[in-house]
N, CA, C and O atoms as CSV, one atom per row, in Angstrom:
chain,resi,resn,atom,element,x,y,z
A,1,LYS,N,N,0.397,-0.042,-19.088
A,1,LYS,CA,C,0.092,-1.444,-19.264
A,1,LYS,C,C,0.372,-2.224,-17.983
A,1,LYS,O,O,-0.372,-3.130,-17.608
A,2,GLY,N,N,1.456,-1.850,-17.329
A,2,GLY,CA,C,1.828,-2.554,-16.101
A,2,GLY,C,C,0.793,-2.398,-15.005
A,2,GLY,O,O,0.496,-3.353,-14.287
A,3,LEU,N,N,0.241,-1.196,-14.871
A,3,LEU,CA,C,-0.787,-0.975,-13.842
A,3,LEU,C,C,-2.063,-1.735,-14.164
A,3,LEU,O,O,-2.701,-2.277,-13.262
A,4,ILE,N,N,-2.442,-1.783,-15.421
A,4,ILE,CA,C,-3.636,-2.535,-15.806
A,4,ILE,C,C,-3.434,-4.012,-15.492
A,4,ILE,O,O,-4.319,-4.660,-14.934
A,5,ARG,N,N,-2.281,-4.534,-15.848
A,5,ARG,CA,C,-1.971,-5.944,-15.566
A,5,ARG,C,C,-2.001,-6.214,-14.058
A,5,ARG,O,O,-2.533,-7.230,-13.610
A,6,LEU,N,N,-1.430,-5.300,-13.292
A,6,LEU,CA,C,-1.398,-5.464,-11.838
A,6,LEU,C,C,-2.811,-5.506,-11.256
A,6,LEU,O,O,-3.117,-6.377,-10.442
A,7,THR,N,N,-3.661,-4.587,-11.660
A,7,THR,CA,C,-5.026,-4.584,-11.114
A,7,THR,C,C,-5.791,-5.833,-11.535
A,7,THR,O,O,-6.665,-6.291,-10.799
A,8,GLN,N,N,-5.486,-6.384,-12.687
A,8,GLN,CA,C,-6.140,-7.617,-13.112
A,8,GLN,C,C,-5.651,-8.819,-12.321
A,8,GLN,O,O,-6.402,-9.772,-12.114
A,9,GLU,N,N,-4.398,-8.782,-11.876
A,9,GLU,CA,C,-3.826,-9.893,-11.115
A,9,GLU,C,C,-4.254,-9.891,-9.648
A,9,GLU,O,O,-4.217,-10.933,-8.993
A,10,LEU,N,N,-4.657,-8.737,-9.129
A,10,LEU,CA,C,-4.987,-8.626,-7.715
A,10,LEU,C,C,-6.500,-8.724,-7.527
A,10,LEU,O,O,-7.236,-7.762,-7.748
A,11,GLY,N,N,-6.938,-9.898,-7.117
A,11,GLY,CA,C,-8.368,-10.148,-6.959
A,11,GLY,C,C,-9.058,-9.184,-6.019
A,11,GLY,O,O,-10.220,-8.841,-6.236
A,12,ILE,N,N,-8.376,-8.742,-4.990
A,12,ILE,CA,C,-8.997,-7.820,-4.031
A,12,ILE,C,C,-9.415,-6.520,-4.716
A,12,ILE,O,O,-10.361,-5.868,-4.274
A,13,LEU,N,N,-8.725,-6.141,-5.785
A,13,LEU,CA,C,-9.094,-4.930,-6.518
A,13,LEU,C,C,-10.238,-5.183,-7.495
A,13,LEU,O,O,-10.816,-4.237,-8.030
A,14,GLN,N,N,-10.564,-6.432,-7.728
A,14,GLN,CA,C,-11.682,-6.795,-8.594
A,14,GLN,C,C,-12.967,-6.970,-7.793
A,14,GLN,O,O,-14.047,-7.122,-8.365
A,15,SER,N,N,-12.849,-6.948,-6.489
A,15,SER,CA,C,-13.986,-7.173,-5.599
A,15,SER,C,C,-15.056,-6.104,-5.789
A,15,SER,O,O,-14.754,-4.926,-5.976
A,16,ASN,N,N,-16.290,-6.531,-5.737
A,16,ASN,CA,C,-17.420,-5.613,-5.840
A,16,ASN,C,C,-18.110,-5.513,-4.472
A,16,ASN,O,O,-19.329,-5.633,-4.358
A,17,THR,N,N,-17.293,-5.291,-3.452
A,17,THR,CA,C,-17.825,-5.186,-2.090
A,17,THR,C,C,-17.443,-3.839,-1.490
A,17,THR,O,O,-16.521,-3.170,-1.957
A,18,PHE,N,N,-18.168,-3.459,-0.450
A,18,PHE,CA,C,-17.862,-2.234,0.282
A,18,PHE,C,C,-16.875,-2.585,1.381
A,18,PHE,O,O,-17.172,-3.417,2.238
A,19,TRP,N,N,-15.713,-1.965,1.367
A,19,TRP,CA,C,-14.703,-2.235,2.383
A,19,TRP,C,C,-15.064,-1.515,3.670
A,19,TRP,O,O,-15.369,-0.323,3.657
A,20,THR,N,N,-15.030,-2.228,4.764
A,20,THR,CA,C,-15.289,-1.607,6.059
A,20,THR,C,C,-13.956,-1.253,6.702
A,20,THR,O,O,-12.948,-1.921,6.472
A,21,ALA,N,N,-13.960,-0.215,7.497
A,21,ALA,CA,C,-12.727,0.255,8.136
A,21,ALA,C,C,-12.467,-0.498,9.433
A,21,ALA,O,O,-13.390,-0.880,10.152
A,22,THR,N,N,-11.202,-0.698,9.705
A,22,THR,CA,C,-10.798,-1.266,10.987
A,22,THR,C,C,-11.168,-0.275,12.087
A,22,THR,O,O,-10.978,0.932,11.938
A,23,ASN,N,N,-11.691,-0.791,13.179
A,23,ASN,CA,C,-12.031,0.056,14.322
A,23,ASN,C,C,-11.739,-0.726,15.597
A,23,ASN,O,O,-11.345,-1.889,15.507
A,24,PRO,N,N,-11.911,-0.143,16.773
A,24,PRO,CA,C,-11.579,-0.861,18.008
A,24,PRO,C,C,-12.383,-2.146,18.221
A,24,PRO,O,O,-11.942,-3.030,18.955
A,25,ASP,N,N,-13.556,-2.261,17.589
A,25,ASP,CA,C,-14.394,-3.432,17.793
A,25,ASP,C,C,-14.130,-4.579,16.827
A,25,ASP,O,O,-14.409,-5.734,17.149
A,26,ARG,N,N,-13.596,-4.275,15.650
A,26,ARG,CA,C,-13.353,-5.334,14.670
A,26,ARG,C,C,-12.333,-4.899,13.626
A,26,ARG,O,O,-12.151,-3.713,13.349
A,27,ARG,N,N,-11.683,-5.899,13.063
A,27,ARG,CA,C,-10.741,-5.629,11.978
A,27,ARG,C,C,-11.538,-5.565,10.684
A,27,ARG,O,O,-12.236,-6.514,10.327
A,28,GLY,N,N,-11.431,-4.450,9.989
A,28,GLY,CA,C,-12.094,-4.293,8.707
A,28,GLY,C,C,-11.175,-4.677,7.568
A,28,GLY,O,O,-10.046,-5.116,7.787
A,29,GLU,N,N,-11.661,-4.509,6.357
A,29,GLU,CA,C,-10.835,-4.815,5.192
A,29,GLU,C,C,-9.842,-3.683,4.914
A,29,GLU,O,O,-8.760,-3.933,4.382
A,30,ILE,N,N,-10.194,-2.448,5.265
A,30,ILE,CA,C,-9.304,-1.315,5.017
A,30,ILE,C,C,-8.849,-0.715,6.346
A,30,ILE,O,O,-9.652,-0.491,7.252
A,31,SER,N,N,-7.561,-0.462,6.439
A,31,SER,CA,C,-6.988,0.195,7.614
A,31,SER,C,C,-6.264,1.441,7.130
A,31,SER,O,O,-5.551,1.404,6.127
A,32,TRP,N,N,-6.449,2.542,7.844
A,32,TRP,CA,C,-5.860,3.825,7.463
A,32,TRP,C,C,-4.591,4.075,8.261
A,32,TRP,O,O,-4.516,3.754,9.447
A,33,HIS,N,N,-3.598,4.649,7.601
A,33,HIS,CA,C,-2.300,4.923,8.216
A,33,HIS,C,C,-1.832,6.323,7.801
A,33,HIS,O,O,-2.351,6.918,6.856
A,34,GLY,N,N,-0.859,6.815,8.521
A,34,GLY,CA,C,-0.151,8.034,8.152
A,34,GLY,C,C,1.303,7.665,7.966
A,34,GLY,O,O,1.611,6.630,7.375
A,35,LEU,N,N,2.204,8.502,8.464
A,35,LEU,CA,C,3.622,8.142,8.425
A,35,LEU,C,C,3.906,6.969,9.345
A,35,LEU,O,O,4.898,6.259,9.176
A,36,LEU,N,N,3.022,6.769,10.325
A,36,LEU,CA,C,3.105,5.628,11.237
A,36,LEU,C,C,1.878,4.741,11.041
A,36,LEU,O,O,0.799,5.242,10.723
A,37,PRO,N,N,2.031,3.429,11.227
A,37,PRO,CA,C,0.884,2.533,11.077
A,37,PRO,C,C,-0.263,2.909,12.015
A,37,PRO,O,O,-0.046,3.281,13.168
A,38,ASP,N,N,-1.471,2.803,11.501
A,38,ASP,CA,C,-2.700,3.051,12.264
A,38,ASP,C,C,-2.793,4.465,12.825
A,38,ASP,O,O,-3.534,4.696,13.780
A,39,ARG,N,N,-2.064,5.406,12.258
A,39,ARG,CA,C,-2.074,6.799,12.722
A,39,ARG,C,C,-2.288,7.769,11.551
A,39,ARG,O,O,-1.395,8.554,11.232
A,40,PRO,N,N,-3.451,7.723,10.916
A,40,PRO,CA,C,-3.673,8.673,9.825
A,40,PRO,C,C,-3.766,10.098,10.350
A,40,PRO,O,O,-4.274,10.336,11.446
A,41,ASP,N,N,-3.278,11.026,9.571
A,41,ASP,CA,C,-3.360,12.443,9.932
A,41,ASP,C,C,-4.447,13.068,9.067
A,41,ASP,O,O,-4.241,13.326,7.881
A,42,TRP,N,N,-5.598,13.307,9.668
A,42,TRP,CA,C,-6.749,13.826,8.935
A,42,TRP,C,C,-6.814,15.348,8.961
A,42,TRP,O,O,-7.829,15.922,8.567
A,43,THR,N,N,-5.751,16.018,9.418
A,43,THR,CA,C,-5.784,17.478,9.487
A,43,THR,C,C,-5.721,18.076,8.080
A,43,THR,O,O,-5.212,17.436,7.160
A,44,PRO,N,N,-6.232,19.294,7.908
A,44,PRO,CA,C,-6.255,19.921,6.584
A,44,PRO,C,C,-4.867,20.155,5.974
A,44,PRO,O,O,-4.745,20.276,4.755
A,45,THR,N,N,-3.832,20.218,6.800
A,45,THR,CA,C,-2.495,20.499,6.272
A,45,THR,C,C,-1.710,19.229,5.914
A,45,THR,O,O,-0.641,19.319,5.310
A,46,SER,N,N,-2.218,18.075,6.274
A,46,SER,CA,C,-1.507,16.825,5.994
A,46,SER,C,C,-1.466,16.567,4.494
A,46,SER,O,O,-2.453,16.785,3.791
A,47,ARG,N,N,-0.330,16.107,4.013
A,47,ARG,CA,C,-0.161,15.787,2.597
A,47,ARG,C,C,0.250,14.336,2.398
A,47,ARG,O,O,0.677,13.951,1.309
A,48,VAL,N,N,0.120,13.530,3.450
A,48,VAL,CA,C,0.472,12.113,3.349
A,48,VAL,C,C,-0.685,11.260,3.866
A,48,VAL,O,O,-1.416,11.655,4.775
A,49,LEU,N,N,-0.828,10.090,3.267
A,49,LEU,CA,C,-1.854,9.141,3.695
A,49,LEU,C,C,-1.430,7.764,3.210
A,49,LEU,O,O,-0.776,7.631,2.176
A,50,ALA,N,N,-1.803,6.764,3.952
A,50,ALA,CA,C,-1.550,5.390,3.546
A,50,ALA,C,C,-2.760,4.551,3.948
A,50,ALA,O,O,-3.486,4.889,4.883
A,51,PHE,N,N,-2.959,3.463,3.232
A,51,PHE,CA,C,-4.023,2.527,3.609
A,51,PHE,C,C,-3.599,1.125,3.219
A,51,PHE,O,O,-2.813,0.925,2.293
A,52,SER,N,N,-4.139,0.156,3.950
A,52,SER,CA,C,-3.898,-1.242,3.611
A,52,SER,C,C,-5.241,-1.933,3.448
A,52,SER,O,O,-6.211,-1.622,4.140
A,53,LEU,N,N,-5.273,-2.878,2.515
A,53,LEU,CA,C,-6.468,-3.671,2.247
A,53,LEU,C,C,-6.138,-5.129,2.512
A,53,LEU,O,O,-5.154,-5.652,1.988
A,54,ALA,N,N,-6.950,-5.781,3.318
A,54,ALA,CA,C,-6.784,-7.202,3.598
A,54,ALA,C,C,-8.174,-7.803,3.762
A,54,ALA,O,O,-8.940,-7.383,4.629
A,55,ASP,N,N,-8.491,-8.768,2.942
A,55,ASP,CA,C,-9.789,-9.438,2.977
A,55,ASP,C,C,-9.520,-10.935,2.955
A,55,ASP,O,O,-8.839,-11.418,2.050
A,56,PRO,N,N,-10.040,-11.693,3.938
A,56,PRO,CA,C,-9.771,-13.135,3.975
A,56,PRO,C,C,-10.217,-13.877,2.715
A,56,PRO,O,O,-9.761,-14.993,2.467
A,57,ALA,N,N,-11.098,-13.277,1.919
A,57,ALA,CA,C,-11.573,-13.919,0.696
A,57,ALA,C,C,-10.524,-13.891,-0.418
A,57,ALA,O,O,-10.694,-14.557,-1.439
A,58,TYR,N,N,-9.449,-13.131,-0.234
A,58,TYR,CA,C,-8.434,-12.983,-1.282
A,58,TYR,C,C,-7.064,-13.326,-0.725
A,58,TYR,O,O,-6.789,-13.082,0.450
A,59,PRO,N,N,-6.195,-13.897,-1.572
A,59,PRO,CA,C,-4.890,-14.353,-1.073
A,59,PRO,C,C,-3.842,-13.265,-0.935
A,59,PRO,O,O,-2.717,-13.542,-0.521
A,60,GLN,N,N,-4.192,-12.026,-1.275
A,60,GLN,CA,C,-3.184,-10.989,-1.168
A,60,GLN,C,C,-3.693,-9.783,-0.384
A,60,GLN,O,O,-4.893,-9.547,-0.248
A,61,GLU,N,N,-2.720,-9.038,0.122
A,61,GLU,CA,C,-2.990,-7.779,0.821
A,61,GLU,C,C,-2.292,-6.672,0.042
A,61,GLU,O,O,-1.306,-6.905,-0.658
A,62,ILE,N,N,-2.825,-5.465,0.180
A,62,ILE,CA,C,-2.252,-4.318,-0.522
A,62,ILE,C,C,-1.983,-3.207,0.474
A,62,ILE,O,O,-2.766,-2.985,1.398
A,63,LEU,N,N,-0.880,-2.515,0.284
A,63,LEU,CA,C,-0.536,-1.337,1.065
A,63,LEU,C,C,-0.209,-0.224,0.081
A,63,LEU,O,O,0.652,-0.393,-0.782
A,64,ALA,N,N,-0.885,0.908,0.202
A,64,ALA,CA,C,-0.626,2.061,-0.663
A,64,ALA,C,C,-0.144,3.228,0.180
A,64,ALA,O,O,-0.751,3.563,1.197
A,65,LEU,N,N,0.954,3.848,-0.249
A,65,LEU,CA,C,1.513,5.031,0.403
A,65,LEU,C,C,1.368,6.190,-0.568
A,65,LEU,O,O,1.724,6.067,-1.740
A,66,LEU,N,N,0.847,7.316,-0.091
A,66,LEU,CA,C,0.619,8.466,-0.957
A,66,LEU,C,C,1.247,9.709,-0.345
A,66,LEU,O,O,0.952,10.066,0.795
A,67,ASN,N,N,2.105,10.358,-1.101
A,67,ASN,CA,C,2.735,11.594,-0.654
A,67,ASN,C,C,2.358,12.702,-1.635
A,67,ASN,O,O,2.897,12.763,-2.740
A,68,ALA,N,N,1.443,13.569,-1.239
A,68,ALA,CA,C,1.027,14.688,-2.078
A,68,ALA,C,C,1.809,15.960,-1.749
A,68,ALA,O,O,1.523,17.031,-2.284
A,69,GLY,N,N,2.784,15.831,-0.874
A,69,GLY,CA,C,3.562,16.994,-0.447
A,69,GLY,C,C,4.708,17.320,-1.385
A,69,GLY,O,O,4.991,16.591,-2.335
A,70,ARG,N,N,5.360,18.438,-1.092
A,70,ARG,CA,C,6.500,18.901,-1.897
A,70,ARG,C,C,7.840,18.384,-1.394
A,70,ARG,O,O,8.874,18.594,-2.028
A,71,GLU,N,N,7.816,17.712,-0.257
A,71,GLU,CA,C,9.041,17.181,0.349
A,71,GLU,C,C,8.940,15.657,0.449
A,71,GLU,O,O,7.835,15.116,0.501
A,72,PRO,N,N,10.080,14.959,0.477
A,72,PRO,CA,C,10.028,13.512,0.698
A,72,PRO,C,C,9.388,13.200,2.048
A,72,PRO,O,O,9.436,14.018,2.967
A,73,ALA,N,N,8.801,12.036,2.162
A,73,ALA,CA,C,8.179,11.586,3.414
A,73,ALA,C,C,8.623,10.154,3.684
A,73,ALA,O,O,8.756,9.355,2.757
A,74,VAL,N,N,8.851,9.834,4.946
A,74,VAL,CA,C,9.269,8.489,5.331
A,74,VAL,C,C,8.105,7.808,6.051
A,74,VAL,O,O,7.667,8.255,7.111
A,75,PHE,N,N,7.615,6.723,5.459
A,75,PHE,CA,C,6.508,5.954,6.009
A,75,PHE,C,C,7.047,4.705,6.698
A,75,PHE,O,O,7.829,3.960,6.106
A,76,THR,N,N,6.639,4.472,7.934
A,76,THR,CA,C,6.912,3.203,8.593
A,76,THR,C,C,5.843,2.225,8.129
A,76,THR,O,O,4.649,2.503,8.244
A,77,LEU,N,N,6.267,1.084,7.607
A,77,LEU,CA,C,5.316,0.126,7.053
A,77,LEU,C,C,4.616,-0.661,8.157
A,77,LEU,O,O,5.269,-1.115,9.097
A,78,PRO,N,N,3.296,-0.830,8.057
A,78,PRO,CA,C,2.609,-1.699,9.007
A,78,PRO,C,C,2.923,-3.154,8.673
A,78,PRO,O,O,3.333,-3.468,7.556
A,79,ARG,N,N,2.733,-4.017,9.624
A,79,ARG,CA,C,2.887,-5.447,9.347
A,79,ARG,C,C,1.704,-5.911,8.524
A,79,ARG,O,O,0.576,-5.470,8.740
A,80,ALA,N,N,1.960,-6.797,7.584
A,80,ALA,CA,C,0.867,-7.401,6.828
A,80,ALA,C,C,0.083,-8.307,7.778
A,80,ALA,O,O,0.675,-8.968,8.631
A,81,VAL,N,N,-1.218,-8.343,7.639
A,81,VAL,CA,C,-2.071,-9.177,8.494
A,81,VAL,C,C,-1.630,-10.636,8.411
A,81,VAL,O,O,-1.645,-11.353,9.412
A,82,SER,N,N,-1.240,-11.068,7.221
A,82,SER,CA,C,-0.821,-12.453,6.999
A,82,SER,C,C,0.540,-12.757,7.623
A,82,SER,O,O,0.890,-13.923,7.810
A,83,GLY,N,N,1.304,-11.723,7.945
A,83,GLY,CA,C,2.661,-11.922,8.444
A,83,GLY,C,C,3.677,-12.099,7.323
A,83,GLY,O,O,4.874,-12.217,7.585
A,84,LEU,N,N,3.209,-12.117,6.071
A,84,LEU,CA,C,4.106,-12.268,4.926
A,84,LEU,C,C,4.816,-10.947,4.642
A,84,LEU,O,O,4.320,-9.885,5.018
A,85,PRO,N,N,5.970,-11.005,3.982
A,85,PRO,CA,C,6.689,-9.761,3.684
A,85,PRO,C,C,5.990,-8.959,2.587
A,85,PRO,O,O,5.342,-9.519,1.703
A,86,TRP,N,N,6.134,-7.651,2.664
A,86,TRP,CA,C,5.633,-6.781,1.603
A,86,TRP,C,C,6.571,-6.865,0.418
A,86,TRP,O,O,7.776,-7.056,0.581
A,87,LYS,N,N,6.012,-6.720,-0.791
A,87,LYS,CA,C,6.781,-6.610,-2.034
A,87,LYS,C,C,6.408,-5.280,-2.676
A,87,LYS,O,O,5.227,-4.977,-2.844
A,88,LEU,N,N,7.402,-4.500,-3.029
A,88,LEU,CA,C,7.158,-3.216,-3.688
A,88,LEU,C,C,6.823,-3.491,-5.152
A,88,LEU,O,O,7.657,-4.011,-5.894
A,89,VAL,N,N,5.593,-3.139,-5.572
A,89,VAL,CA,C,5.169,-3.416,-6.949
A,89,VAL,C,C,4.934,-2.154,-7.773
A,89,VAL,O,O,4.933,-2.212,-9.003
A,90,VAL,N,N,4.735,-1.011,-7.108
A,90,VAL,CA,C,4.572,0.260,-7.820
A,90,VAL,C,C,5.344,1.333,-7.067
A,90,VAL,O,O,5.218,1.468,-5.850
A,91,ASP,N,N,6.140,2.090,-7.804
A,91,ASP,CA,C,6.835,3.247,-7.246
A,91,ASP,C,C,6.870,4.312,-8.332
A,91,ASP,O,O,7.680,4.235,-9.256
A,92,THR,N,N,5.999,5.298,-8.224
A,92,THR,CA,C,5.905,6.316,-9.276
A,92,THR,C,C,7.122,7.229,-9.315
A,92,THR,O,O,7.283,7.989,-10.270
A,93,ALA,N,N,7.983,7.172,-8.304
A,93,ALA,CA,C,9.199,7.985,-8.296
A,93,ALA,C,C,10.383,7.244,-8.932
A,93,ALA,O,O,11.467,7.811,-9.065
A,94,ALA,N,N,10.183,5.997,-9.319
A,94,ALA,CA,C,11.257,5.220,-9.937
A,94,ALA,C,C,11.511,5.734,-11.353
A,94,ALA,O,O,10.635,6.361,-11.949
A,95,PRO,N,N,12.693,5.476,-11.892
A,95,PRO,CA,C,12.972,5.897,-13.272
A,95,PRO,C,C,11.926,5.332,-14.244
A,95,PRO,O,O,11.389,4.244,-14.035
A,96,GLU,N,N,11.654,6.082,-15.289
A,96,GLU,CA,C,10.635,5.691,-16.259
A,96,GLU,C,C,10.886,4.268,-16.768
A,96,GLU,O,O,12.007,3.893,-17.112
A,97,GLY,N,N,9.811,3.500,-16.801
A,97,GLY,CA,C,9.880,2.129,-17.275
A,97,GLY,C,C,10.204,1.112,-16.210
A,97,GLY,O,O,10.180,-0.089,-16.480
A,98,THR,N,N,10.512,1.567,-14.982
A,98,THR,CA,C,10.874,0.628,-13.913
A,98,THR,C,C,9.946,0.721,-12.711
A,98,THR,O,O,10.191,0.078,-11.691
A,99,GLY,N,N,8.888,1.510,-12.816
A,99,GLY,CA,C,8.040,1.781,-11.651
A,99,GLY,C,C,7.006,0.737,-11.318
A,99,GLY,O,O,6.406,0.800,-10.245
A,100,VAL,N,N,6.767,-0.237,-12.204
A,100,VAL,CA,C,5.772,-1.275,-11.941
A,100,VAL,C,C,6.433,-2.640,-12.107
A,100,VAL,O,O,7.038,-2.929,-13.140
A,101,THR,N,N,6.309,-3.474,-11.077
A,101,THR,CA,C,6.878,-4.818,-11.091
A,101,THR,C,C,5.776,-5.816,-10.758
A,101,THR,O,O,5.107,-5.650,-9.738
A,102,PRO,N,N,5.559,-6.847,-11.577
A,102,PRO,CA,C,4.558,-7.853,-11.230
A,102,PRO,C,C,4.905,-8.507,-9.888
A,102,PRO,O,O,6.082,-8.734,-9.606
A,103,PRO,N,N,3.899,-8.814,-9.054
A,103,PRO,CA,C,4.180,-9.407,-7.738
A,103,PRO,C,C,5.053,-10.657,-7.803
A,103,PRO,O,O,5.893,-10.872,-6.928
A,104,ALA,N,N,4.862,-11.478,-8.827
A,104,ALA,CA,C,5.644,-12.715,-8.931
A,104,ALA,C,C,7.127,-12.440,-9.153
A,104,ALA,O,O,7.969,-13.290,-8.865
A,105,GLU,N,N,7.447,-11.253,-9.666
A,105,GLU,CA,C,8.840,-10.901,-9.953
A,105,GLU,C,C,9.467,-10.013,-8.881
A,105,GLU,O,O,10.680,-9.807,-8.885
A,106,ALA,N,N,8.669,-9.493,-7.979
A,106,ALA,CA,C,9.173,-8.589,-6.937
A,106,ALA,C,C,9.704,-9.392,-5.752
A,106,ALA,O,O,9.082,-10.354,-5.303
A,107,GLY,N,N,10.843,-8.982,-5.270
A,107,GLY,CA,C,11.390,-9.632,-4.084
A,107,GLY,C,C,10.865,-8.972,-2.825
A,107,GLY,O,O,10.257,-7.904,-2.889
A,108,PRO,N,N,11.097,-9.601,-1.674
A,108,PRO,CA,C,10.631,-9.017,-0.420
A,108,PRO,C,C,11.282,-7.664,-0.157
A,108,PRO,O,O,12.473,-7.473,-0.403
A,109,PHE,N,N,10.483,-6.733,0.347
A,109,PHE,CA,C,10.988,-5.419,0.749
A,109,PHE,C,C,11.416,-5.568,2.199
A,109,PHE,O,O,10.570,-5.711,3.082
A,110,ARG,N,N,12.687,-5.536,2.449
A,110,ARG,CA,C,13.214,-5.886,3.779
A,110,ARG,C,C,13.265,-4.715,4.760
A,110,ARG,O,O,13.431,-4.931,5.961
A,111,ALA,N,N,13.127,-3.499,4.282
A,111,ALA,CA,C,13.215,-2.335,5.163
A,111,ALA,C,C,11.916,-2.163,5.949
A,111,ALA,O,O,10.849,-2.589,5.507
A,112,ALA,N,N,12.022,-1.541,7.106
A,112,ALA,CA,C,10.852,-1.274,7.952
A,112,ALA,C,C,10.145,0.012,7.550
A,112,ALA,O,O,9.033,0.286,8.002
A,113,ALA,N,N,10.801,0.806,6.692
A,113,ALA,CA,C,10.232,2.094,6.277
A,113,ALA,C,C,10.528,2.322,4.800
A,113,ALA,O,O,11.442,1.730,4.227
A,114,LYS,N,N,9.729,3.196,4.206
A,114,LYS,CA,C,9.919,3.556,2.791
A,114,LYS,C,C,9.937,5.070,2.681
A,114,LYS,O,O,8.996,5.744,3.099
A,115,SER,N,N,11.018,5.600,2.114
A,115,SER,CA,C,11.098,7.023,1.818
A,115,SER,C,C,10.439,7.230,0.463
A,115,SER,O,O,10.781,6.574,-0.521
A,116,LEU,N,N,9.499,8.144,0.434
A,116,LEU,CA,C,8.730,8.384,-0.777
A,116,LEU,C,C,8.911,9.831,-1.190
A,116,LEU,O,O,8.690,10.748,-0.400
A,117,GLY,N,N,9.313,10.024,-2.425
A,117,GLY,CA,C,9.557,11.363,-2.933
A,117,GLY,C,C,8.291,12.199,-3.028
A,117,GLY,O,O,7.188,11.689,-2.833
A,118,PRO,N,N,8.449,13.480,-3.326
A,118,PRO,CA,C,7.296,14.368,-3.452
A,118,PRO,C,C,6.354,13.923,-4.572
A,118,PRO,O,O,6.793,13.433,-5.613
A,119,HIS,N,N,5.077,14.100,-4.344
A,119,HIS,CA,C,4.050,13.809,-5.343
A,119,HIS,C,C,4.187,12.394,-5.906
A,119,HIS,O,O,4.115,12.189,-7.117
A,120,ALA,N,N,4.384,11.426,-5.016
A,120,ALA,CA,C,4.616,10.047,-5.447
A,120,ALA,C,C,3.703,9.072,-4.712
A,120,ALA,O,O,3.145,9.371,-3.657
A,121,ILE,N,N,3.578,7.902,-5.315
A,121,ILE,CA,C,2.773,6.818,-4.749
A,121,ILE,C,C,3.606,5.540,-4.800
A,121,ILE,O,O,4.316,5.290,-5.773
A,122,ALA,N,N,3.513,4.745,-3.752
A,122,ALA,CA,C,4.128,3.421,-3.725
A,122,ALA,C,C,3.049,2.416,-3.332
A,122,ALA,O,O,2.212,2.691,-2.473
A,123,VAL,N,N,3.079,1.257,-3.969
A,123,VAL,CA,C,2.108,0.204,-3.657
A,123,VAL,C,C,2.890,-1.067,-3.375
A,123,VAL,O,O,3.811,-1.428,-4.108
A,124,PHE,N,N,2.506,-1.735,-2.300
A,124,PHE,CA,C,3.109,-2.993,-1.891
A,124,PHE,C,C,2.045,-4.081,-1.902
A,124,PHE,O,O,0.857,-3.803,-1.738
A,125,VAL,N,N,2.483,-5.323,-2.096
A,125,VAL,CA,C,1.590,-6.472,-2.052
A,125,VAL,C,C,2.232,-7.519,-1.141
A,125,VAL,O,O,3.448,-7.709,-1.165
A,126,ALA,N,N,1.418,-8.188,-0.349
A,126,ALA,CA,C,1.872,-9.328,0.463
A,126,ALA,C,C,0.981,-10.519,0.105
A,126,ALA,O,O,-0.241,-10.400,0.026
A,127,GLY,N,N,1.616,-11.651,-0.107
A,127,GLY,CA,C,0.847,-12.861,-0.413
A,127,GLY,C,C,0.488,-12.991,-1.870
A,127,GLY,O,O,0.823,-12.147,-2.702
A,128,GLY,N,N,-0.228,-14.110,-2.162
A,128,GLY,CA,C,-0.782,-14.475,-3.465
A,128,GLY,C,C,-0.183,-13.822,-4.605
A,128,GLY,O,O,-0.587,-14.070,-5.741
């Protein structure tokens, strides 16, 4: 229920547009990351990936961290385009019943990095 509510609250996830990727010529709506910002590891052995979504048409940005590996992974968080702090709203490694927090109830995530357990996903929101 919490995930359904979250996707309904985040207008950027309701968008019916094709997200373009950030490249050297322009900032797109989606930016790809790895353990470090703007450094995705596209090799066949990589088990981590992150992406951020930012569209000027919507008041919020989203950052998703994905760890498909068997070991914990430490992700350095990119800065939000807006400059606002990230709020941790989904953590699938959290104890049952505590993994989803509405953005209005989540406090700022003050750390520069997030350790993510094996086979886990974390989602952050900045703004709106």
